[in-house]
C-alpha positions as protocol buffer text, in pm:
chain_id: "A"
residue {
  index: 1
  type: MET
  ca { x: 10630 y: 9197 z: 8590 }
}
residue {
  index: 2
  type: ALA
  ca { x: 10872 y: 9013 z: 8814 }
}
residue {
  index: 3
  type: ASP
  ca { x: 10742 y: 8705 z: 8988 }
}
residue {
  index: 4
  type: SER
  ca { x: 10771 y: 8592 z: 9346 }
}
residue {
  index: 5
  type: SER
  ca { x: 10533 y: 8297 z: 9358 }
}
residue {
  index: 6
  type: ASP
  ca { x: 10594 y: 8167 z: 9711 }
}
residue {
  index: 7
  type: PRO
  ca { x: 10299 y: 8267 z: 9932 }
}
residue {
  index: 8
  type: ARG
  ca { x: 10383 y: 8521 z: 10200 }
}
residue {
  index: 9
  type: VAL
  ca { x: 10161 y: 8608 z: 10495 }
}
residue {
  index: 10
  type: ALA
  ca { x: 10126 y: 8984 z: 10527 }
}
residue {
  index: 11
  type: ASP
  ca { x: 10291 y: 9133 z: 10831 }
}
residue {
  index: 12
  type: LEU
  ca { x: 10184 y: 9471 z: 10968 }
}
residue {
  index: 13
  type: GLY
  ca { x: 10430 y: 9664 z: 10752 }
}
residue {
  index: 14
  type: THR
  ca { x: 10320 y: 9496 z: 10429 }
}
residue {
  index: 15
  type: ALA
  ca { x: 9952 y: 9538 z: 10518 }
}
residue {
  index: 16
  type: LYS
  ca { x: 10007 y: 9910 z: 10590 }
}
residue {
  index: 17
  type: ALA
  ca { x: 10203 y: 9952 z: 10267 }
}
residue {
  index: 18
  type: LEU
  ca { x: 9913 y: 9798 z: 10074 }
}
residue {
  index: 19
  type: ALA
  ca { x: 9638 y: 9980 z: 10265 }
}
residue {
  index: 20
  type: ASN
  ca { x: 9762 y: 10321 z: 10150 }
}
residue {
  index: 21
  type: PRO
  ca { x: 9539 y: 10463 z: 9870 }
}
residue {
  index: 22
  type: VAL
  ca { x: 9832 y: 10639 z: 9698 }
}
residue {
  index: 23
  type: ARG
  ca { x: 10032 y: 10317 z: 9687 }
}
residue {
  index: 24
  type: GLN
  ca { x: 9732 y: 10132 z: 9549 }
}
residue {
  index: 25
  type: ARG
  ca { x: 9710 y: 10390 z: 9268 }
}
residue {
  index: 26
  type: ILE
  ca { x: 10081 y: 10343 z: 9196 }
}
residue {
  index: 27
  type: LEU
  ca { x: 10046 y: 9963 z: 9185 }
}
residue {
  index: 28
  type: ARG
  ca { x: 9746 y: 9989 z: 8951 }
}
residue {
  index: 29
  type: GLU
  ca { x: 9934 y: 10228 z: 8724 }
}
residue {
  index: 30
  type: LEU
  ca { x: 10231 y: 9991 z: 8711 }
}
residue {
  index: 31
  type: ASP
  ca { x: 9987 y: 9717 z: 8611 }
}
residue {
  index: 32
  type: LEU
  ca { x: 9887 y: 9933 z: 8315 }
}
residue {
  index: 33
  type: VAL
  ca { x: 10227 y: 10066 z: 8201 }
}
residue {
  index: 34
  type: THR
  ca { x: 10446 y: 9776 z: 8322 }
}
residue {
  index: 35
  type: GLU
  ca { x: 10754 y: 9992 z: 8394 }
}
residue {
  index: 36
  type: ALA
  ca { x: 10781 y: 10360 z: 8485 }
}
residue {
  index: 37
  type: THR
  ca { x: 10989 y: 10623 z: 8657 }
}
residue {
  index: 38
  type: SER
  ca { x: 10863 y: 10818 z: 8956 }
}
residue {
  index: 39
  type: THR
  ca { x: 10837 y: 11121 z: 8724 }
}
residue {
  index: 40
  type: THR
  ca { x: 10619 y: 10931 z: 8476 }
}
residue {
  index: 41
  type: LEU
  ca { x: 10398 y: 10804 z: 8756 }
}
residue {
  index: 42
  type: ALA
  ca { x: 10373 y: 11152 z: 8908 }
}
residue {
  index: 43
  type: GLU
  ca { x: 10256 y: 11296 z: 8575 }
}
residue {
  index: 44
  type: ARG
  ca { x: 10005 y: 11017 z: 8514 }
}
residue {
  index: 45
  type: LEU
  ca { x: 9865 y: 11032 z: 8869 }
}
residue {
  index: 46
  type: GLY
  ca { x: 9875 y: 11410 z: 8919 }
}
residue {
  index: 47
  type: MET
  ca { x: 10120 y: 11387 z: 9208 }
}
residue {
  index: 48
  type: THR
  ca { x: 10462 y: 11525 z: 9291 }
}
residue {
  index: 49
  type: THR
  ca { x: 10771 y: 11320 z: 9205 }
}
residue {
  index: 50
  type: GLY
  ca { x: 10865 y: 11335 z: 9574 }
}
residue {
  index: 51
  type: ALA
  ca { x: 10539 y: 11162 z: 9665 }
}
residue {
  index: 52
  type: THR
  ca { x: 10576 y: 10891 z: 9402 }
}
residue {
  index: 53
  type: SER
  ca { x: 10946 y: 10838 z: 9487 }
}
residue {
  index: 54
  type: TYR
  ca { x: 10871 y: 10801 z: 9858 }
}
residue {
  index: 55
  type: ASN
  ca { x: 10583 y: 10560 z: 9802 }
}
residue {
  index: 56
  type: LEU
  ca { x: 10782 y: 10354 z: 9550 }
}
residue {
  index: 57
  type: ARG
  ca { x: 11057 y: 10314 z: 9809 }
}
residue {
  index: 58
  type: VAL
  ca { x: 10800 y: 10197 z: 10068 }
}
residue {
  index: 59
  type: LEU
  ca { x: 10655 y: 9947 z: 9820 }
}
residue {
  index: 60
  type: ALA
  ca { x: 11008 y: 9826 z: 9737 }
}
residue {
  index: 61
  type: LYS
  ca { x: 11088 y: 9782 z: 10107 }
}
residue {
  index: 62
  type: TYR
  ca { x: 10807 y: 9525 z: 10127 }
}
residue {
  index: 63
  type: GLY
  ca { x: 10892 y: 9353 z: 9797 }
}
residue {
  index: 64
  type: LEU
  ca { x: 10588 y: 9484 z: 9608 }
}
residue {
  index: 65
  type: VAL
  ca { x: 10786 y: 9674 z: 9342 }
}
residue {
  index: 66
  type: GLU
  ca { x: 11145 y: 9654 z: 9226 }
}
residue {
  index: 67
  type: GLU
  ca { x: 11390 y: 9866 z: 9035 }
}
residue {
  index: 68
  type: VAL
  ca { x: 11450 y: 9784 z: 8669 }
}
residue {
  index: 69
  type: SER
  ca { x: 11825 y: 9842 z: 8668 }
}
residue {
  index: 70
  type: GLU
  ca { x: 11869 y: 9774 z: 8295 }
}
residue {
  index: 71
  type: LEU
  ca { x: 11656 y: 10080 z: 8212 }
}
residue {
  index: 72
  type: ALA
  ca { x: 11830 y: 10317 z: 8456 }
}
residue {
  index: 73
  type: ARG
  ca { x: 12012 y: 10617 z: 8306 }
}
residue {
  index: 74
  type: GLY
  ca { x: 12203 y: 10843 z: 8542 }
}
residue {
  index: 75
  type: ARG
  ca { x: 11980 y: 10926 z: 8839 }
}
residue {
  index: 76
  type: GLU
  ca { x: 11669 y: 10807 z: 8658 }
}
residue {
  index: 77
  type: ARG
  ca { x: 11524 y: 10501 z: 8835 }
}
residue {
  index: 78
  type: TRP
  ca { x: 11270 y: 10274 z: 8668 }
}
residue {
  index: 79
  type: TRP
  ca { x: 11026 y: 10057 z: 8862 }
}
residue {
  index: 80
  type: ARG
  ca { x: 10802 y: 9759 z: 8798 }
}
residue {
  index: 81
  type: LYS
  ca { x: 10550 y: 9569 z: 9004 }
}
residue {
  index: 82
  type: VAL
  ca { x: 10648 y: 9235 z: 9154 }
}
residue {
  index: 83
  type: ARG
  ca { x: 10386 y: 8961 z: 9121 }
}
residue {
  index: 84
  type: VAL
  ca { x: 10378 y: 8842 z: 9478 }
}
residue {
  index: 85
  type: ASP
  ca { x: 10136 y: 8605 z: 9650 }
}
residue {
  index: 86
  type: ILE
  ca { x: 10052 y: 8792 z: 9969 }
}
residue {
  index: 87
  type: ARG
  ca { x: 9806 y: 8622 z: 10200 }
}
residue {
  index: 88
  type: LEU
  ca { x: 9588 y: 8822 z: 10434 }
}
residue {
  index: 89
  type: GLY
  ca { x: 9515 y: 8528 z: 10657 }
}
residue {
  index: 90
  type: PRO
  ca { x: 9375 y: 8502 z: 11006 }
}
residue {
  index: 91
  type: THR
  ca { x: 9582 y: 8668 z: 11276 }
}
residue {
  index: 92
  type: ARG
  ca { x: 9559 y: 8743 z: 11645 }
}
residue {
  index: 93
  type: ASP
  ca { x: 9739 y: 9075 z: 11601 }
}
residue {
  index: 94
  type: GLU
  ca { x: 9473 y: 9346 z: 11636 }
}
residue {
  index: 95
  type: GLN
  ca { x: 9679 y: 9603 z: 11442 }
}
residue {
  index: 96
  type: VAL
  ca { x: 9717 y: 9367 z: 11148 }
}
residue {
  index: 97
  type: LYS
  ca { x: 9344 y: 9284 z: 11162 }
}
residue {
  index: 98
  type: ALA
  ca { x: 9250 y: 9653 z: 11159 }
}
residue {
  index: 99
  type: THR
  ca { x: 9489 y: 9727 z: 10872 }
}
residue {
  index: 100
  type: VAL
  ca { x: 9363 y: 9429 z: 10669 }
}
residue {
  index: 101
  type: ASP
  ca { x: 9004 y: 9547 z: 10729 }
}
residue {
  index: 102
  type: GLN
  ca { x: 9107 y: 9891 z: 10602 }
}
residue {
  index: 103
  type: LEU
  ca { x: 9274 y: 9734 z: 10298 }
}
residue {
  index: 104
  type: ASN
  ca { x: 8970 y: 9517 z: 10219 }
}
residue {
  index: 105
  type: GLN
  ca { x: 8744 y: 9823 z: 10240 }
}
residue {
  index: 106
  type: LEU
  ca { x: 8979 y: 10016 z: 10010 }
}
residue {
  index: 107
  type: TRP
  ca { x: 8987 y: 9731 z: 9758 }
}
residue {
  index: 108
  type: LEU
  ca { x: 8608 y: 9693 z: 9764 }
}
residue {
  index: 109
  type: SER
  ca { x: 8563 y: 10067 z: 9705 }
}
residue {
  index: 110
  type: GLN
  ca { x: 8814 y: 10055 z: 9418 }
}
residue {
  index: 111
  type: ASP
  ca { x: 8637 y: 9754 z: 9266 }
}
residue {
  index: 112
  type: ILE
  ca { x: 8299 y: 9928 z: 9277 }
}
residue {
  index: 113
  type: GLU
  ca { x: 8452 y: 10238 z: 9115 }
}
residue {
  index: 114
  type: LEU
  ca { x: 8626 y: 10028 z: 8850 }
}
residue {
  index: 115
  type: PHE
  ca { x: 8307 y: 9838 z: 8770 }
}
residue {
  index: 116
  type: THR
  ca { x: 8115 y: 10166 z: 8745 }
}
residue {
  index: 117
  type: ARG
  ca { x: 8372 y: 10299 z: 8496 }
}
residue {
  index: 118
  type: PHE
  ca { x: 8343 y: 9976 z: 8296 }
}
residue {
  index: 119
  type: ARG
  ca { x: 7963 y: 10007 z: 8283 }
}
residue {
  index: 120
  type: GLN
  ca { x: 7996 y: 10368 z: 8162 }
}
residue {
  index: 121
  type: GLN
  ca { x: 8229 y: 10261 z: 7879 }
}
residue {
  index: 122
  type: GLN
  ca { x: 8072 y: 9923 z: 7806 }
}
residue {
  index: 123
  type: ALA
  ca { x: 7867 y: 10030 z: 7500 }
}
residue {
  index: 124
  type: ARG
  ca { x: 8179 y: 10169 z: 7331 }
}
residue {
  index: 125
  type: MET
  ca { x: 8398 y: 9865 z: 7392 }
}
residue {
  index: 126
  type: GLY
  ca { x: 8277 y: 9643 z: 7108 }
}
residue {
  index: 127
  type: GLU
  ca { x: 8305 y: 9271 z: 7176 }
}
residue {
  index: 128
  type: TRP
  ca { x: 8497 y: 9342 z: 7498 }
}
residue {
  index: 129
  type: GLY
  ca { x: 8189 y: 9520 z: 7632 }
}
residue {
  index: 130
  type: ASP
  ca { x: 8008 y: 9185 z: 7634 }
}
residue {
  index: 131
  type: ALA
  ca { x: 8306 y: 8989 z: 7768 }
}
residue {
  index: 132
  type: MET
  ca { x: 8195 y: 8975 z: 8128 }
}
residue {
  index: 133
  type: PRO
  ca { x: 8147 y: 8624 z: 8257 }
}
residue {
  index: 134
  type: TYR
  ca { x: 7954 y: 8635 z: 8581 }
}
residue {
  index: 135
  type: SER
  ca { x: 7856 y: 8363 z: 8818 }
}
residue {
  index: 136
  type: ARG
  ca { x: 7692 y: 8347 z: 9157 }
}
residue {
  index: 137
  type: GLY
  ca { x: 7673 y: 8026 z: 9346 }
}
residue {
  index: 138
  type: SER
  ca { x: 7717 y: 7861 z: 9679 }
}
residue {
  index: 139
  type: ILE
  ca { x: 7901 y: 7554 z: 9799 }
}
residue {
  index: 140
  type: GLN
  ca { x: 7886 y: 7360 z: 10122 }
}
residue {
  index: 141
  type: VAL
  ca { x: 8242 y: 7304 z: 10242 }
}
residue {
  index: 142
  type: THR
  ca { x: 8456 y: 7281 z: 10550 }
}
residue {
  index: 143
  type: THR
  ca { x: 8713 y: 7553 z: 10619 }
}
residue {
  index: 144
  type: ALA
  ca { x: 8984 y: 7315 z: 10492 }
}
residue {
  index: 145
  type: GLU
  ca { x: 8790 y: 7254 z: 10170 }
}
residue {
  index: 146
  type: LEU
  ca { x: 8737 y: 7629 z: 10127 }
}
residue {
  index: 147
  type: ALA
  ca { x: 9113 y: 7681 z: 10161 }
}
residue {
  index: 148
  type: ALA
  ca { x: 9172 y: 7412 z: 9895 }
}
residue {
  index: 149
  type: PHE
  ca { x: 8909 y: 7569 z: 9669 }
}
residue {
  index: 150
  type: PHE
  ca { x: 9087 y: 7905 z: 9699 }
}
residue {
  index: 151
  type: GLU
  ca { x: 9426 y: 7747 z: 9616 }
}
residue {
  index: 152
  type: GLU
  ca { x: 9276 y: 7590 z: 9304 }
}
residue {
  index: 153
  type: TYR
  ca { x: 9136 y: 7929 z: 9203 }
}
residue {
  index: 154
  type: LEU
  ca { x: 9480 y: 8090 z: 9249 }
}
residue {
  index: 155
  type: THR
  ca { x: 9642 y: 7815 z: 9040 }
}
residue {
  index: 156
  type: LEU
  ca { x: 9394 y: 7882 z: 8759 }
}
residue {
  index: 157
  type: LEU
  ca { x: 9451 y: 8257 z: 8785 }
}
residue {
  index: 158
  type: ARG
  ca { x: 9831 y: 8217 z: 8767 }
}
residue {
  index: 159
  type: LYS
  ca { x: 9791 y: 8002 z: 8454 }
}
residue {
  index: 160
  type: TYR
  ca { x: 9667 y: 8311 z: 8268 }
}
residue {
  index: 161
  type: GLN
  ca { x: 9894 y: 8572 z: 8426 }
}
residue {
  index: 162
  type: ARG
  ca { x: 10189 y: 8640 z: 8200 }
}
residue {
  index: 163
  type: ASP
  ca { x: 10447 y: 8901 z: 8122 }
}
residue {
  index: 164
  type: SER
  ca { x: 10367 y: 9156 z: 7853 }
}
residue {
  index: 165
  type: ALA
  ca { x: 10624 y: 8993 z: 7621 }
}
residue {
  index: 166
  type: ASP
  ca { x: 10421 y: 8669 z: 7628 }
}
residue {
  index: 167
  type: THR
  ca { x: 10079 y: 8832 z: 7590 }
}
residue {
  index: 168
  type: PRO
  ca { x: 9896 y: 8801 z: 7255 }
}
residue {
  index: 169
  type: ALA
  ca { x: 9844 y: 9130 z: 7070 }
}
residue {
  index: 170
  type: ASP
  ca { x: 9464 y: 9106 z: 7094 }
}
residue {
  index: 171
  type: ALA
  ca { x: 9462 y: 9040 z: 7471 }
}
residue {
  index: 172
  type: ARG
  ca { x: 9332 y: 9291 z: 7725 }
}
residue {
  index: 173
  type: THR
  ca { x: 9364 y: 9324 z: 8098 }
}
residue {
  index: 174
  type: VAL
  ca { x: 9064 y: 9157 z: 8261 }
}
residue {
  index: 175
  type: HIS
  ca { x: 9004 y: 9224 z: 8629 }
}
residue {
  index: 176
  type: THR
  ca { x: 8923 y: 8912 z: 8826 }
}
residue {
  index: 177
  type: ARG
  ca { x: 8802 y: 8892 z: 9183 }
}
residue {
  index: 178
  type: PHE
  ca { x: 8738 y: 8607 z: 9421 }
}
residue {
  index: 179
  type: LEU
  ca { x: 8500 y: 8662 z: 9709 }
}
residue {
  index: 180
  type: ALA
  ca { x: 8375 y: 8390 z: 9937 }
}
residue {
  index: 181
  type: PHE
  ca { x: 8210 y: 8426 z: 10276 }
}
residue {
  index: 182
  type: PRO
  ca { x: 7993 y: 8208 z: 10499 }
}
residue {
  index: 183
  type: GLU
  ca { x: 7617 y: 8244 z: 10510 }
}
residue {
  index: 184
  type: PRO
  ca { x: 7561 y: 8469 z: 10811 }
}
residue {
  index: 185
  type: GLU
  ca { x: 7216 y: 8329 z: 10895 }
}
residue {
  index: 186
  type: GLU
  ca { x: 7323 y: 7965 z: 10901 }
}
residue {
  index: 187
  type: THR
  ca { x: 7413 y: 7821 z: 11238 }
}
residue {
  index: 188
  type: GLY
  ca { x: 7645 y: 7533 z: 11299 }
}
């Protein structure tokens, strides 16, 4: 996976590119297979090559995937995901807000579905079935401290993100999520 580590605030185009369910499926598939052609993705996702090609081009336009030129043969184009730090920060643009809300809802739905699939397979996963650290807590912080807390979390996450060539043979993909929100009943 290519890396673009400088944080980038999502504009409307990037938010729309990410908020598309088909593009989310393509990005997830590229997480799993690392590099693929539009034909390979179409077969794996049950789509047409035209649909995967179009959506790959949209993702590339916003720097979310890139061509792997060293694998290209003739007209065959290979793609990989770009590790990019996209921030969905506060904005006054109502279109961006609405699109980010749509994206967050899509991601939450995907996470619930993914967790459900994990629970269905958990008993058959051996030691990985029990490898599910879970923590719930609360902290009392200012908005600036919460931003710093999030940056520290991202730094820790990046420490363990690595290319497939650097990944130990016994490693598995582990989905991680960060969710923090203020107590809605607290005033002040």
